[in-house]
PyMOL CGO cylinders between C-alpha atoms (Angstrom):
from pymol import cmd
from pymol.cgo import CYLINDER

trace = [
    CYLINDER, 94.86, 107.98, 133.99, 96.20, 110.34, 136.54, 0.3, 1, 1, 1, 1, 1, 1,
    CYLINDER, 96.20, 110.34, 136.54, 99.79, 110.60, 135.46, 0.3, 1, 1, 1, 1, 1, 1,
    CYLINDER, 99.79, 110.60, 135.46, 100.45, 112.44, 132.19, 0.3, 1, 1, 1, 1, 1, 1,
    CYLINDER, 100.45, 112.44, 132.19, 103.38, 110.18, 131.32, 0.3, 1, 1, 1, 1, 1, 1,
    CYLINDER, 103.38, 110.18, 131.32, 100.98, 107.24, 131.06, 0.3, 1, 1, 1, 1, 1, 1,
    CYLINDER, 100.98, 107.24, 131.06, 99.04, 109.18, 128.45, 0.3, 1, 1, 1, 1, 1, 1,
    CYLINDER, 99.04, 109.18, 128.45, 102.32, 109.74, 126.63, 0.3, 1, 1, 1, 1, 1, 1,
    CYLINDER, 102.32, 109.74, 126.63, 103.05, 106.02, 126.19, 0.3, 1, 1, 1, 1, 1, 1,
    CYLINDER, 103.05, 106.02, 126.19, 99.44, 104.87, 125.78, 0.3, 1, 1, 1, 1, 1, 1,
    CYLINDER, 99.44, 104.87, 125.78, 99.30, 105.34, 122.00, 0.3, 1, 1, 1, 1, 1, 1,
    CYLINDER, 99.30, 105.34, 122.00, 102.37, 103.29, 121.19, 0.3, 1, 1, 1, 1, 1, 1,
    CYLINDER, 102.37, 103.29, 121.19, 101.46, 100.83, 123.94, 0.3, 1, 1, 1, 1, 1, 1,
    CYLINDER, 101.46, 100.83, 123.94, 98.25, 100.25, 122.02, 0.3, 1, 1, 1, 1, 1, 1,
    CYLINDER, 98.25, 100.25, 122.02, 100.32, 99.88, 118.83, 0.3, 1, 1, 1, 1, 1, 1,
    CYLINDER, 100.32, 99.88, 118.83, 102.42, 97.16, 120.45, 0.3, 1, 1, 1, 1, 1, 1,
    CYLINDER, 102.42, 97.16, 120.45, 99.33, 95.28, 121.64, 0.3, 1, 1, 1, 1, 1, 1,
    CYLINDER, 99.33, 95.28, 121.64, 97.86, 95.50, 118.14, 0.3, 1, 1, 1, 1, 1, 1,
    CYLINDER, 97.86, 95.50, 118.14, 101.15, 94.23, 116.69, 0.3, 1, 1, 1, 1, 1, 1,
    CYLINDER, 101.15, 94.23, 116.69, 101.17, 91.25, 119.02, 0.3, 1, 1, 1, 1, 1, 1,
    CYLINDER, 101.17, 91.25, 119.02, 97.52, 90.33, 118.50, 0.3, 1, 1, 1, 1, 1, 1,
    CYLINDER, 97.52, 90.33, 118.50, 97.59, 90.70, 114.70, 0.3, 1, 1, 1, 1, 1, 1,
    CYLINDER, 97.59, 90.70, 114.70, 100.73, 88.68, 114.17, 0.3, 1, 1, 1, 1, 1, 1,
    CYLINDER, 100.73, 88.68, 114.17, 99.80, 86.07, 116.76, 0.3, 1, 1, 1, 1, 1, 1,
    CYLINDER, 99.80, 86.07, 116.76, 96.48, 85.60, 114.98, 0.3, 1, 1, 1, 1, 1, 1,
    CYLINDER, 96.48, 85.60, 114.98, 98.18, 85.40, 111.60, 0.3, 1, 1, 1, 1, 1, 1,
    CYLINDER, 98.18, 85.40, 111.60, 100.76, 82.88, 112.84, 0.3, 1, 1, 1, 1, 1, 1,
    CYLINDER, 100.76, 82.88, 112.84, 98.09, 80.77, 114.52, 0.3, 1, 1, 1, 1, 1, 1,
    CYLINDER, 98.09, 80.77, 114.52, 96.04, 80.76, 111.33, 0.3, 1, 1, 1, 1, 1, 1,
    CYLINDER, 96.04, 80.76, 111.33, 99.05, 79.64, 109.29, 0.3, 1, 1, 1, 1, 1, 1,
    CYLINDER, 99.05, 79.64, 109.29, 99.93, 76.94, 111.80, 0.3, 1, 1, 1, 1, 1, 1,
    CYLINDER, 99.93, 76.94, 111.80, 96.45, 75.50, 112.09, 0.3, 1, 1, 1, 1, 1, 1,
    CYLINDER, 96.45, 75.50, 112.09, 95.62, 75.88, 108.39, 0.3, 1, 1, 1, 1, 1, 1,
    CYLINDER, 95.62, 75.88, 108.39, 91.96, 75.49, 109.22, 0.3, 1, 1, 1, 1, 1, 1,
    CYLINDER, 91.96, 75.49, 109.22, 89.20, 77.42, 107.57, 0.3, 1, 1, 1, 1, 1, 1,
    CYLINDER, 89.20, 77.42, 107.57, 89.51, 79.39, 104.43, 0.3, 1, 1, 1, 1, 1, 1,
    CYLINDER, 89.51, 79.39, 104.43, 91.98, 82.18, 103.96, 0.3, 1, 1, 1, 1, 1, 1,
    CYLINDER, 91.98, 82.18, 103.96, 89.10, 84.62, 103.67, 0.3, 1, 1, 1, 1, 1, 1,
    CYLINDER, 89.10, 84.62, 103.67, 87.99, 83.70, 107.20, 0.3, 1, 1, 1, 1, 1, 1,
    CYLINDER, 87.99, 83.70, 107.20, 91.42, 84.55, 108.60, 0.3, 1, 1, 1, 1, 1, 1,
    CYLINDER, 91.42, 84.55, 108.60, 91.57, 87.73, 106.54, 0.3, 1, 1, 1, 1, 1, 1,
    CYLINDER, 91.57, 87.73, 106.54, 88.17, 88.85, 107.87, 0.3, 1, 1, 1, 1, 1, 1,
    CYLINDER, 88.17, 88.85, 107.87, 89.35, 88.19, 111.42, 0.3, 1, 1, 1, 1, 1, 1,
    CYLINDER, 89.35, 88.19, 111.42, 92.56, 90.15, 110.84, 0.3, 1, 1, 1, 1, 1, 1,
    CYLINDER, 92.56, 90.15, 110.84, 90.63, 93.03, 109.27, 0.3, 1, 1, 1, 1, 1, 1,
    CYLINDER, 90.63, 93.03, 109.27, 88.33, 93.07, 112.31, 0.3, 1, 1, 1, 1, 1, 1,
    CYLINDER, 88.33, 93.07, 112.31, 91.34, 93.24, 114.64, 0.3, 1, 1, 1, 1, 1, 1,
    CYLINDER, 91.34, 93.24, 114.64, 92.89, 95.97, 112.47, 0.3, 1, 1, 1, 1, 1, 1,
    CYLINDER, 92.89, 95.97, 112.47, 89.66, 97.98, 112.54, 0.3, 1, 1, 1, 1, 1, 1,
    CYLINDER, 89.66, 97.98, 112.54, 89.35, 97.60, 116.32, 0.3, 1, 1, 1, 1, 1, 1,
    CYLINDER, 89.35, 97.60, 116.32, 92.95, 98.74, 116.75, 0.3, 1, 1, 1, 1, 1, 1,
    CYLINDER, 92.95, 98.74, 116.75, 92.45, 101.84, 114.62, 0.3, 1, 1, 1, 1, 1, 1,
    CYLINDER, 92.45, 101.84, 114.62, 89.19, 102.57, 116.43, 0.3, 1, 1, 1, 1, 1, 1,
    CYLINDER, 89.19, 102.57, 116.43, 90.81, 102.25, 119.85, 0.3, 1, 1, 1, 1, 1, 1,
    CYLINDER, 90.81, 102.25, 119.85, 93.66, 104.51, 118.80, 0.3, 1, 1, 1, 1, 1, 1,
    CYLINDER, 93.66, 104.51, 118.80, 91.29, 107.15, 117.42, 0.3, 1, 1, 1, 1, 1, 1,
    CYLINDER, 91.29, 107.15, 117.42, 89.21, 106.91, 120.61, 0.3, 1, 1, 1, 1, 1, 1,
    CYLINDER, 89.21, 106.91, 120.61, 92.35, 107.46, 122.69, 0.3, 1, 1, 1, 1, 1, 1,
    CYLINDER, 92.35, 107.46, 122.69, 93.30, 110.48, 120.58, 0.3, 1, 1, 1, 1, 1, 1,
    CYLINDER, 93.30, 110.48, 120.58, 89.81, 111.94, 120.97, 0.3, 1, 1, 1, 1, 1, 1,
    CYLINDER, 89.81, 111.94, 120.97, 89.98, 111.43, 124.74, 0.3, 1, 1, 1, 1, 1, 1,
    CYLINDER, 89.98, 111.43, 124.74, 93.27, 113.30, 124.85, 0.3, 1, 1, 1, 1, 1, 1,
    CYLINDER, 93.27, 113.30, 124.85, 91.89, 116.08, 122.70, 0.3, 1, 1, 1, 1, 1, 1,
    CYLINDER, 91.89, 116.08, 122.70, 88.87, 116.56, 124.98, 0.3, 1, 1, 1, 1, 1, 1,
    CYLINDER, 88.87, 116.56, 124.98, 90.96, 116.75, 128.13, 0.3, 1, 1, 1, 1, 1, 1,
    CYLINDER, 90.96, 116.75, 128.13, 92.10, 120.19, 129.16, 0.3, 1, 1, 1, 1, 1, 1,
    CYLINDER, 92.10, 120.19, 129.16, 95.68, 120.70, 128.13, 0.3, 1, 1, 1, 1, 1, 1,
    CYLINDER, 95.68, 120.70, 128.13, 97.66, 120.67, 131.34, 0.3, 1, 1, 1, 1, 1, 1,
    CYLINDER, 97.66, 120.67, 131.34, 100.83, 121.79, 129.70, 0.3, 1, 1, 1, 1, 1, 1,
    CYLINDER, 100.83, 121.79, 129.70, 103.43, 120.43, 127.41, 0.3, 1, 1, 1, 1, 1, 1,
    CYLINDER, 103.43, 120.43, 127.41, 103.18, 116.71, 128.29, 0.3, 1, 1, 1, 1, 1, 1,
    CYLINDER, 103.18, 116.71, 128.29, 99.47, 116.52, 127.44, 0.3, 1, 1, 1, 1, 1, 1,
    CYLINDER, 99.47, 116.52, 127.44, 100.07, 118.20, 124.09, 0.3, 1, 1, 1, 1, 1, 1,
    CYLINDER, 100.07, 118.20, 124.09, 102.95, 115.85, 123.28, 0.3, 1, 1, 1, 1, 1, 1,
    CYLINDER, 102.95, 115.85, 123.28, 100.84, 112.86, 124.35, 0.3, 1, 1, 1, 1, 1, 1,
    CYLINDER, 100.84, 112.86, 124.35, 98.11, 113.89, 121.91, 0.3, 1, 1, 1, 1, 1, 1,
    CYLINDER, 98.11, 113.89, 121.91, 100.64, 114.23, 119.07, 0.3, 1, 1, 1, 1, 1, 1,
    CYLINDER, 100.64, 114.23, 119.07, 102.26, 110.89, 119.95, 0.3, 1, 1, 1, 1, 1, 1,
    CYLINDER, 102.26, 110.89, 119.95, 98.87, 109.19, 119.89, 0.3, 1, 1, 1, 1, 1, 1,
    CYLINDER, 98.87, 109.19, 119.89, 98.21, 110.66, 116.45, 0.3, 1, 1, 1, 1, 1, 1,
    CYLINDER, 98.21, 110.66, 116.45, 101.58, 109.30, 115.32, 0.3, 1, 1, 1, 1, 1, 1,
    CYLINDER, 101.58, 109.30, 115.32, 100.68, 105.89, 116.75, 0.3, 1, 1, 1, 1, 1, 1,
    CYLINDER, 100.68, 105.89, 116.75, 97.38, 105.94, 114.86, 0.3, 1, 1, 1, 1, 1, 1,
    CYLINDER, 97.38, 105.94, 114.86, 99.19, 106.66, 111.60, 0.3, 1, 1, 1, 1, 1, 1,
    CYLINDER, 99.19, 106.66, 111.60, 101.69, 103.91, 112.44, 0.3, 1, 1, 1, 1, 1, 1,
    CYLINDER, 101.69, 103.91, 112.44, 98.90, 101.39, 112.97, 0.3, 1, 1, 1, 1, 1, 1,
    CYLINDER, 98.90, 101.39, 112.97, 97.40, 102.23, 109.59, 0.3, 1, 1, 1, 1, 1, 1,
    CYLINDER, 97.40, 102.23, 109.59, 100.74, 102.15, 107.74, 0.3, 1, 1, 1, 1, 1, 1,
    CYLINDER, 100.74, 102.15, 107.74, 102.25, 99.09, 109.42, 0.3, 1, 1, 1, 1, 1, 1,
    CYLINDER, 102.25, 99.09, 109.42, 99.23, 96.82, 109.44, 0.3, 1, 1, 1, 1, 1, 1,
    CYLINDER, 99.23, 96.82, 109.44, 97.42, 97.78, 106.24, 0.3, 1, 1, 1, 1, 1, 1,
    CYLINDER, 97.42, 97.78, 106.24, 99.22, 94.94, 104.43, 0.3, 1, 1, 1, 1, 1, 1,
    CYLINDER, 99.22, 94.94, 104.43, 96.62, 92.51, 105.72, 0.3, 1, 1, 1, 1, 1, 1,
    CYLINDER, 96.62, 92.51, 105.72, 94.30, 93.79, 103.00, 0.3, 1, 1, 1, 1, 1, 1,
    CYLINDER, 94.30, 93.79, 103.00, 96.44, 92.64, 100.05, 0.3, 1, 1, 1, 1, 1, 1,
    CYLINDER, 96.44, 92.64, 100.05, 99.44, 90.55, 101.14, 0.3, 1, 1, 1, 1, 1, 1,
    CYLINDER, 99.44, 90.55, 101.14, 99.31, 86.77, 100.92, 0.3, 1, 1, 1, 1, 1, 1,
    CYLINDER, 99.31, 86.77, 100.92, 99.38, 84.62, 104.05, 0.3, 1, 1, 1, 1, 1, 1,
    CYLINDER, 99.38, 84.62, 104.05, 101.70, 81.85, 105.18, 0.3, 1, 1, 1, 1, 1, 1,
    CYLINDER, 101.70, 81.85, 105.18, 104.51, 82.19, 102.66, 0.3, 1, 1, 1, 1, 1, 1,
]
cmd.load_cgo(trace, "trace")
């Protein structure tokens, strides 16, 4: 990305995509009621893991780039905050019950 402001919103943009995909998958699984609950949980855990991995990858990319000033530093910190948010907000898929 050429513009530093895009780097600034990329972390929480990824968070919003993860939010949409996880909850759309969960709602679809509840609506269809097909397959076992463990199948849906495995799929949700795979999406969660991919989301965390993508967020960590984005943070590593920002860390490797030369710091072009304040915006790049803030973008790196915001991406770290987004990574923590993904872990805290979506970790409930490991123990919460579905479709209730």
